[in-house]
N, C-alpha and C positions, 0 to 999 in steps of 0.2 A: 491439528493432528497430522502425523506423518502418513504418507501414502504407502510406505514401505510394506505395511501389513494389510492394506486394504484390498480385499478380494472383490471381484466383480459383483457377486451376489450381495455383498455387504453394503455397498455404496448407497443404493436406493433405500435400504432399510434404515441406515444411519440418518439420511435426510428426513425420512418420515418421522423418526423418533425425535430428532432435533426440533422439528416443527411442532410436534405434539407437546413436547416439554415446554417450549416457549409459549404456546397459546393456551394450553390446558392445565399444566402442572405448576409452573412458576407463579402464576397469579394466586395460588392457594397458600403460599408460604406465610403471608401475614396472618391468615386464620389459624394454621396448624400450630404456630408458636404459642397460641393462647387457648385453642379449643381443638384438641385432638379428636374427640368423638364426633364433633360436627364435621370436621375435615374428612374423617374416615368415611362418613356417609356420602359426602360429595365424591370421594375417590371411587366408591363403588359404581357410580354412574360413569366415571371416567374409564373404569375397567371395562364396562360394556362397550364403550367406544373403541377401546383398544382391541377387544375381541373382534368387533366389526371390521376393523382395519386389517385384521389378520396378523397382528403383532403380539398376540398372546403367547406366552411360553417361550420367550426368546432363548432361555437356557435349556429348554427341554429337548429330548430326542424326538424324532418324528413319530415313534410309536406311542408317545404320550401327547401328541398333538402339537409338538414344538417344531422348530425349524431345523434341528439337527446341526446347529452351528458348531464349529470347533471352539475350543477354549480361547484361542487367540482372537477369533471373530467376536465371540461374546464379550471378551474383555474390552474391546473397543466400544461396544454398545454400553457396557457397564459404566464406562467413563462419562458418556453423555447422560445416562440416567442419574449419575451421582451429582450432577450440577444442582440438584435440589434434594434435600433429605427425603422427599416424597417420591422421587423417580422410581426407585426399585420397587417400592410398595405398589405404586400405580400399575406397574407392569408385572406384578407378582413374581419378581425376581429377588425378593428381599431375604436377608438372613433372619433367622436360621432356617427358614423353609427351603431355600435353594439347596443348602447342604443336606438337609434331611431327605429331600426329593431324590437327589443323586444317590444317597446311601440306600434308600429303599429300592430304587430302580435297579441298582446293580446287585444288591445282596438280599433283598426281601423275597419272601415266598409268594406264591400266587394268592394265598389268603391275605397276606400283608399288602399286596398290590391292590387288591379289590377293596379292602377295608380302610386302608390308610393312604396309600400312594395316590390312587386315582382321584379321590376327593381333594387331596392336597394340591395335586397338579392342576386341577380344574379351578382352584381358588375358592372352593366351597368351605374350606376349613383352614385354620392355621395350626402350626405346631411349635414346639420348643425343644431345646436340647439341654439336658441336665448332666453336667460332668463335674464342674468345679465345686469343691467343698470348703466351707469357711475354716474348718479345723486343720487343713493341710495346705502347704504351699502349692499353688497351681503350676509352678515351674517344674515340679516333680510329680506328674500326674499318675504315677503308679501307686502313690499313696492314696488309697480310697478306703473309706469306712463303710460306705453304702454296700449292703449285701443283698443278693437275690438267691434265696435258698429254694431248691426244687423240692416241693412236697406233692407227690403224686403227679397230677397233670397241671400243676400251677407253680409259678414262681412267687415266693413271698418276699416282698421288697421292704427293707427298712434302711433309712438313711436321711441325710441332711445335705441339701445342695443350696447354692446361691449363685447369683448372676445367671440364672436360667432365663435367658433373654426371651421376651415376648410370651412368657407363660400366662400372663393375664389375658384370658380370652382364647387361649389355645385349646384345641380339641384333644391333642395327645402330646406326650413328651417321649423323646428317645433318651433313655436313662443308661448311664454307664454305672454298672454295679459289679461287685466281686461275686462271681459264681463258682470259681475254682481256686479257693484259697491255698491249696497245696501246690499249685503250679508255680513256675518261675514268674517273677514280677510282671513281665509284660504279657503273660498268658493267664492272668488271674481273672480279668474283667471281661464282661460281655455287654452288648447293647440290647436293650429290651424296650419294646413299645409299651407305654403305660397311658391309657386314656385318662384324661384329667378328671373325669367323673367317677373314677375308681375310688371305692371306699378306702380311706387312709391316705389319699393324696390331698395335700392342702398347701395353699399359698399363704405363707406367713405374712408377707408384705411385699410391696414393690420397693426396692432399695432406692434410697435417695442418692442420686449421682450428682455430686457437686451442687446439692441443693434442689435437685429436681427428681422426683420419684417417677413421674410419667404415668402412663396408663396404656392399656391395650398393647398393641404391637410395640409402641415406644416405651418399653419398661424392661426392668431386670428384676426378677423375683427371687426371694428366698423361699425354698420349697422343702417340705418334709414328706417323707414316705413312712407311714406307720402301718405295718402289716398289710401293705397293698398286695392284693392277689390278682395276678393276671395269668391267662392261659400260657402254657409253655410254647405254644405256637407264636407267641409274641416275641420270642427270641429272634434277633436278626443274625442270620448266618449261623456259625458254630459257637458253642460255649467256649469261652476263653480267648476268643478272637477279637475282642472289643478294641484293643489298641491298633491292631492291623486295620480294622474298619475305620478307626479314627484317622489314621494316616491317609487312607484313601479319601476321606472326606476333607481333610485339611489341605491337601495338595492343591486341588482346584480352588478351594475356599480362599486360600491366600492370594491367588490371582484375582478373585472377585473383590476381595478387600483392597488389594493394592491398586487396582484400576479404579475402584471407587474413590480412593484417596487421591489419585491423579485428577479425577473429575472435580473433587472438592477443591483441590489446589487451583485448577483452571478457573473455576467460578470465583474463588477468592481473589485471584489475581485480577480478573476482569472487574470485580467490584472495587478493588484497590485503585486501579487505573482510572476508572470512571469518576470515582469520588475525588481523587487527587486533581483531576482536570477541572472540576467545577468548584472545589472548595477554595475560596479566596482567603488569603492571609491579610493582604492589603489590596487596594483597588488595582486590578489588572495583574495581580500576583497570586498564583494558585500554589497549592501543595506540589503540583507536578513540576514547578519551577525549582524546587529544592533538590539539591544534588543527592542528598541522602535518600530521598524518595525515588529518584531516578536509579540509584544503585540497587535499591530493593526490587524495583521492577525488573532490572536486568538480571539480577541474581535469581529471582523467582522464575523468570522465563527459562533460563539455562537449566536450572535444577528440575523443573517440571519436564522439560524435554528429555533430560537424561533419565528421569524416573520412568517415563512412559516407555522409552526404548528398552530399558532393562526389563520391565514387566512383560511387555509383549514378546520380547525375545525368549523369556522364560516360559511364557505360555505356549509359544510355538514348539519349544523343546519338549514340554510336557505332552503336547499333541503327538509329537513324532516318536518320543522315546519313553514316555511315562513319567510319573512323579518320582519314583525311587531314583531314577537316573538323573533327576534334576534337583535333588535335595539341596545341593550347595547354592544353586541359583535362587531357589525358593528362600533359603535362609537369608541370602543377601538382600533380596527385595523386601523381605519382611521387616528388617531393621532400617533399611535405607529410605524407603518411601514414606513411612509415617513421619520421620524426622523432617523431611522436606515439606510434607503437607502441613504439619503443625507450625513450621516456620513461616510458611506463606500465610496461613490463617492468622498467626500472631501479627505479622506485618500489616495485613489488611485491616485487622482490628485497630492497630496503632494509628494507621492513617485515618480511620473513621473517628478516632477519639472517643468522646462520650457516647456518640451514636453507636459505635461498635460494641460498647459495653452493654447496651440495652438489647432488648429483644425486638427492636424495630427493624433489625436486619437478621439474617440467619447466621452471622459470624459468631455471636455469643453462643448459639446452640452448638455449632461445631467445636468451639473452643472447650465447652463443657464435655461434650460426649466423645469427641475424637481423641482426647488425651489418652484414653484407654487403649488406643491403637498400638501403643508401645508395650502393652501388657498382655492382652488376650492373644490367643493362638500362639503362645510362646513369647515370653518377654524378650526384649531386644538382646539382653545379655546372654540368654540361652542360645539364640541364633548366632550371635557373634562368636561365642565359644565353639559351637559346633563347626562353623565355617573355618575358624582359625585352626582348630585341631586337624581338619582335613588338609588345609594348606601346609601345615607343619609336617604332616606325614610325607609329603613330597620331597622334603629336605632331609629325611632320615634314612 
């Protein structure tokens, strides 16, 4: 990791987290690939240790018991946590909870803070985020059929969502629904908190992602809302401001994702090198002696370094100027970093051969689940088009 963005307060925290990840989290990977429920129970004990070390709430502001780190500082921690699929969950910095926490902290009412935010920040409950609908292309999110109609003091919600990540076991969902159909497209929808025990909320299934449906936090659900009634106090911010809130949530969220992808890339490269050095083709001749493997290692190293610098530079600009002023940089890292990450994971899997295809290492898990990185939070093509249009304007 470069020292260019390393602040004095961050260095000791990074060392503590690296040590905890190595000693307490990485050894659990063999279990979680085959038994999520059992691993989740073990992780609860690890979370108690994290609290005792004073490392809880890495992403949280000080008024919620966190450290008040900048986005650039947290991004560097996020890379270390990402070296295992369990890292962010262990430290309670996992999606979608991290984004929902930020959203409620900035825009939630006192009632919402007490009822939803504080238990979420403390790790007593989990949440989910329901926006994508199977009937419409996710690349054009203004097309929503889910509605929330105000009747007296309640919103009545009807709709169909999917890829509602971590809905299985979540205590509440933040739902994007149309509340103001007469408004302009980007001012029609709102965000509303819906407790998952509300009558009319149902999980249809955990969606099978490349053959794995998962469970609990490690799942993506199809959800239906059928005459769900929630108090109007569950509206986050103002009616019709849902897309503005979504953009606030997505700006930092893309830094979180991108630094997680850098961390995955770093771990995959480490695995590639270690296996190449020990796997013999002939006596005294390892995979590491092959020029093609050497080229893969060199290319991966250069690409990871470039990705990290791009993301941290973008994070620093968001800290200094805000997400709206950084939208072009955000678009660039959103399509640049996943491609690098997927390439490194693919090369690492190729080096591992049949072992890489199995669930005896974490590589196959990443290969399955991180392919979606080029789709969610805006498909690659959407971000490339947005960036190109802005560049072209400078020539007109």
